[in-house]
N, C-alpha and C positions, 0 to 999 in steps of 0.2 A: 829451372825444373829438372827432376831426375827420377829414376826408378825409385819406388817405395817397397812395394810387395806384390806378391802374387796371390790370387784367389783362385783355386781350382774347384770346381764341382764335381763331386764323385758319388758313386752309388753307396759306398760304405765308408765313412770317414775314418774308422778304426783300422780296417783292412789298408786303406791307403797309407796312414800314419805308420803302420808298421812297415810297409815297403819301403818309405822313405828313411825308416830309422835303420833297418836292416840293410839295404842295398846302397843307401847315399849318405850316411852318416850324420843325418839330421837329428835333433832331439826336440821332444814334445817341450812347449813352453805353457800353454793353457788351453783349457777346454771350455766351451760355452754351448750348453744345451738348452733350447727353448721349445715352444709347441711347435715350431716350424722347421727347424733344423738342428743339426749337430755340427759345431764347428770345431776344429782342432787347429791351433797354431802350433807350427814347427819352426825350427831355424837351423841353420848352418852358418855360424859366424854371423854375418851381416846379411844373409838371405833369409828372408821370412815368408813363409807359404802358410796361407789359410786352405783348409781343406774342409768341404762342406758336404753333407749329405742330408738328403731329405727325411723328416720325421712326420711330414703331412701332404697329403696329394696335392695340395694346391700351393705349396711354398714355392718361392722363387727357384729354389734348386732343382724341386721336382718338375717344374714348367720347363726349366733349361734342359733337363735330361729327356723330356718328351721330344723335345726338338732335336737334340744333338746327342752323341756319346760322350762320357765324361772328358772333361778338357778345362782350358782356361775361361774362366768367366770374366774376371777383372784384373787389368793391369793397372795398379795403383801408382799414381806419382805424387812426389813431394813438390809442393810449389812455394814460392815466395809470397804471393799475394793471392789467397784463396777467392776474395770478392771479385778481383780484376779477371782471374782465370775462368771463373764461372760466368761472368758478363759476356766475355768474348766467346765462349763455347756456346751460350745459348744464342747469341746474335749470329753465330756461324751455322746454327741448325741442330745443336745437340739439344736433347732434353734432360731437365734436371729430375734424376731418381730418386735422390734423397736429399732434401733440404739440409741446409748448414746444421751441423751439430757442434756444441761446443763444450771443451773439457778443460778442468783446471786442477792442477796437482801442485805441490810445494815446489816441485822440480822440473815441472812440465806444464805448458798450456798448448791447446791445439784447437783446431777447426777442421771439419771434414765435411765432405759432400760426395755425391756419386752423379755422374752424368753418363748418357749414353754413348757408346762408341760405335764402331762399324758394325753392321748385323746385330748379333746376340751379346756382343760384348760391350763391356762397361768398363767406366773407369773411375776409381776412387780417387778423389783430389784432397791432399792433406796438407794443411800449413801448420807447422809445428816449430814451438820453442822450447828447447829441452837442454837441460845440462848434460854435456858429453860425460861418460859414454851410455847414455840411455836412448832408447827408441819408445816411440809410443805407435799404438796401432788401434784404428777403428774398432770400439766395442770393448777394449782393454780398459779396466778401471784403475791401472796403474802403470806407470813406464816400465819398461823391460830394460834390464842391464845388458848391454853388448857384450858378446864373448868372441874371442877369436875362432874361426874355423879349423876343425882338427884337419882339414884336407885342403887348406890354402885357399878357399874360396874368399874373393873380397868383394865382388859387386855383380850387379846384372849388366852384361855387356850390351847385348842387344835382343830385340823381341820381334819375330818374324809374323807377319799377317798374310795369309792367303786368301785371296778375294776370287770371285767370278771373273770368267772371260769377260773384257771390256770394261771393268770396275776399277782396274788398277790406278788410272790416272784420276778417276772421280773420287776414290778414296783417299789418294795422295793430296788432291785439291781439298778436300773434306777436312782432313788432319792438319792443313795448313790454315784453315778458316777457324777451327775451334780450338786447337792448341798451339797455333804458331809453329808447328813443325815445317821445315824447309827442305825442297827437294835437294839432294846431293847427288850421288853416283846413281847410274842406272844401268842395267845389264839386260842382253839378250843371250840367253844360255841355251845352245843346242847340242843335242848329243845325236847318235844314229838312231835312236829310239823316240826321244821325244823333245819337248823344250819349254822353256818358260821365259817370262819377262818379270824384271824385278826393278822396281823404285824405292831407293834408300831415303827416309826421311829423318832429319835430324833436328835438335832443338839449337836455339841460337848458341847456347853455351856448350854445345856438343856432348852433354851427358845422356841425352836420350838418342839411340840409333834405332830406328823402326823401318825395316824393310818390309815393303809391301809386293806380293808376288802374285801374278796372274798365269794360268796356263797358256802355252802357246801352241799346243797341239791336244787333239781329243785324248791321247794315252799319257798325257804328261801326268808325273807324280803330283803336280798340284791339283790336276783334275781328280785324280784318284783321293787325294786328301778330302777335296770337296764333296766328293760322293759319299765317302764314308763318313764325314763329319755333317753331312746333310747341310751344306751351306759353308759361308766363309768362317774363318777362326784363326786361331794362334797355332803355326805350324811347329814352332820351337822357340827356345829362350836359350840364349848363350850367357853362361857364367864365367867369370873371369877367374882365373887361378894364377897364383905366383909361381906354381911349380906343377906343371901339367904332368910330368913323369910320375912324381909321386903321388898324385891325385888320382890318375887313372890307375896306378899299380895297386892302390888300396880300393878302389872300387872294384876292380876286376877280381880283388881277393873276396869281395863283398858277392860276387856272382852278378854285378850288373852288366848287363850285355851291351855290347858296343857294335856299331856299324863294322862290317869286315871289309878290309882293304886288300886288293890282289898284291902278291910280291913283286909283279911288273912295275907297280907305282913307285916302289922304293928304288927299283933298277933305275927307272927313268930320272927320278930326282937325284939320286947319286951322281949320275952323268951329268947333271946340272950343277953339281958341286956341294949337295947338302951334306954330305958326310964331312966334307972339309969344315963347312960353316958350322956344325953343329959339335964338332970334334967328340968329346967323350960321351955326348947325349945321342949320337948317332944310333948306336946299337939299342938303348932302351928305347929310343923313339920307333925304331922297327919293330921292335919286340911287342910293343903296346899299340901298334898300328894307329901311331899318331900322324895326322896329315901336316905338311910343313910348306910354308909359302914365304917368300922374301922378296925385297926390293934390291935388285941386282947393284944399285948405286950405293946401298948401305949395308954392308955385310952383316953389320950387328943387330940390325932391325928385321927380326924374324917372329912371324906368327905361326903357332902351332896349335891345332885344333883337332878335336874328336867329337863323334856324335854317337849318342845311345841308338839302340833300337826303339822303335815307338814303346811306350811305357803302359799304354792300355791294350785292351783286347783288339782294339781297331786299329790299322795303320795310320794314325793321325799325329799325336803329339810326342815329341821326343825333345831331348835336352842335348845342346852343345856344350862343351868345355874348351875355354880358349885361353892361350898365354900369349901376352903382346911384349914380347922383347924388345928392350928399347923403345917402348912406345911405338910398336909397328902399328900401322894403319890397315884400313880395308876388311875385307871379310873372307879373305883366304882365295882371291880371284883364280890364283893359279891351281887352286884345288878343285875348282868348280865341277870340271870334266870328271874327275876321278870320283869326286862325292856323288854327283848325280848318276852316274854309271853304277856305283855301289847300290844306291837307292832302287835304281831300276831293276837290278838283278833280284831284289826281294820282291820288286813289284811283280816280275815277270813269274817268280815263284808262286804268287798268290792266284795269278790270273789262270 
């Protein structure tokens, strides 16, 4: 199993499409307009996003937007055996929201269905047999030829779900039951201002990384997300890049706004040897305010990451960009305190 695509429900698909094209280097692939909603598919290399806005007050998109602000409605997974995946999901407690649909083309065949996820989230499940380099998406009448990303994006690295107090372990057990995700790392992150708990879930093949967060204090950034989102939901999605310096430089030139990191952070990691490890990349990393983490036992294995500001009007969903040099593992644990303190500074400004 692996990530396939992302479906975002928004108030105006055209406005959101323009934002992704202007700020994030995406391109439009196709549009689908029906009586209920308007969906635009955009792509940046292998990253595919569906943007849907309502055209009818009783459409699924309209119903979602009455409950929540704009955000992630569907995290789609590509699976090896759709029938077995659905049987497991239903026996584990998921609901079948969209029965199996079948599609045939000379260069591709596919089956897909939709199951319920945690809270308002849903998951499209797709079994597809296609000739490379083509991709197929639900609702598309023909395979789509894959292109290289102009900004070095290669994959969805991980997806983070925020849940209510006391629900983290329940949600983790539920995803183990319905999709076979297994618990891996867990974190208890505390700052002077707030805290959170996190349980990372992964697929047996390791292609799905799905951290689940819950607040550890009433003023936690996770609780603020839950308040503004009016319930659980996807907090952020990390996209893998093969050259984070060039990616971020391009996006900043497009005026995409990123989380601000204080200069003291770089003083601290320079003292730990970051400048020596990064060599000629040290100054561009500082200039672009990229976070850096590494395993002391492997100097070549480095994780570089950066986070956008929330992309909607409410402080809910944001993007992460991540480069894993020499197959660096983890989620930047050495940066957790600096990251969450940076988010808290914005949180305090809003309060």
